[in-house]
C-alpha positions as CSV (number, residue, x, y, z in Angstrom):
1,M,20.9,68.8,174.9
2,K,18.4,69.0,171.8
3,L,16.4,71.2,174.2
4,V,19.3,73.1,175.3
5,L,20.7,74.0,171.6
6,S,17.7,75.1,170.5
7,Q,16.9,77.6,173.1
8,N,20.3,79.0,172.7
9,Y,20.1,82.9,172.3
10,F,22.9,86.0,172.6
11,T,22.1,89.7,172.4
12,F,24.6,91.6,169.6
13,L,24.2,95.3,168.7
14,N,21.4,95.1,171.0
15,K,19.5,92.5,169.0
16,R,19.0,88.9,170.3
17,C,20.1,86.1,167.9
18,Q,19.9,82.5,167.7
19,P,23.4,80.7,166.6
20,K,22.3,79.0,163.4
21,K,24.5,75.5,165.0
22,G,26.9,75.2,168.2
23,V,26.7,77.1,171.5
24,A,27.0,81.1,172.0
25,T,30.2,82.4,172.9
26,G,29.3,83.3,176.8
27,S,26.7,80.9,177.1
28,P,26.8,79.2,180.6
29,V,26.6,75.8,178.9
30,S,29.4,76.5,176.7
31,N,32.3,74.8,178.5
32,T,30.1,71.8,179.1
33,I,29.0,71.2,175.7
34,A,32.5,72.1,174.5
35,E,34.0,69.5,177.2
36,I,31.4,66.8,176.1
37,F,32.7,67.0,172.4
38,L,36.2,67.0,172.9
39,Q,36.1,63.8,175.1
40,Y,34.2,62.0,172.5
41,F,36.8,63.7,169.7
42,K,39.4,62.6,171.9
43,D,37.9,58.9,172.8
44,K,36.8,58.2,168.8
45,D,39.8,60.0,166.8
46,I,42.6,60.3,168.9
47,K,42.8,57.3,171.2
48,C,43.5,55.1,167.6
49,L,46.8,57.2,166.9
50,L,47.8,56.5,170.5
51,D,47.3,52.9,170.5
52,T,49.2,52.7,167.3
53,R,51.8,54.4,168.8
54,N,51.8,57.1,165.7
55,I,52.0,60.0,168.5
56,T,53.3,59.3,171.6
57,F,52.2,62.1,173.7
58,Y,48.5,63.8,173.5
59,I,47.5,66.2,176.1
60,R,44.6,68.3,176.3
61,Y,43.7,71.9,178.8
62,M,40.7,73.4,177.9
63,N,40.9,73.7,174.1
64,D,44.1,73.8,173.5
65,I,45.9,70.2,172.4
66,L,49.4,69.4,172.6
67,I,50.4,66.1,170.3
68,I,54.3,64.8,170.6
69,C,55.2,62.7,167.7
70,D,58.1,60.7,166.5
71,S,58.4,62.5,163.1
72,K,60.3,58.8,162.1
73,R,56.9,57.1,162.4
74,M,54.3,59.9,161.2
75,H,54.8,63.4,159.9
76,P,53.4,66.4,161.9
77,D,51.9,68.0,158.7
78,L,50.3,64.6,158.4
79,I,48.7,64.8,162.0
80,T,47.3,68.2,161.4
81,T,45.6,67.3,157.8
82,N,43.9,64.3,160.0
83,M,43.1,66.3,162.8
84,N,41.2,69.0,160.6
85,Q,39.3,66.2,158.3
86,M,37.9,64.4,161.4
87,H,35.3,66.6,161.9
88,D,33.4,69.4,159.8
89,D,32.5,72.0,162.5
90,K,36.5,72.6,163.8
91,T,35.3,76.5,164.5
């Protein structure tokens, strides 16, 4: 994966560029890299919320995530705050 990410280029305004981090939009490997990251994110961070029943339902389609929670157990704003703190690079 390091090799793929280190040789990750794209063209913008007829200039060849390399992203400082991540994968260039439209790269053939971007979907695979995103899937690996989102699966890791779910297994590491979301699983504990499901196990403790702080959220009752989680589903993801591509990069869209739907979470259903019982607001008596966990306030929705707290979920958003926690999700935003789980990883520094959420863009």
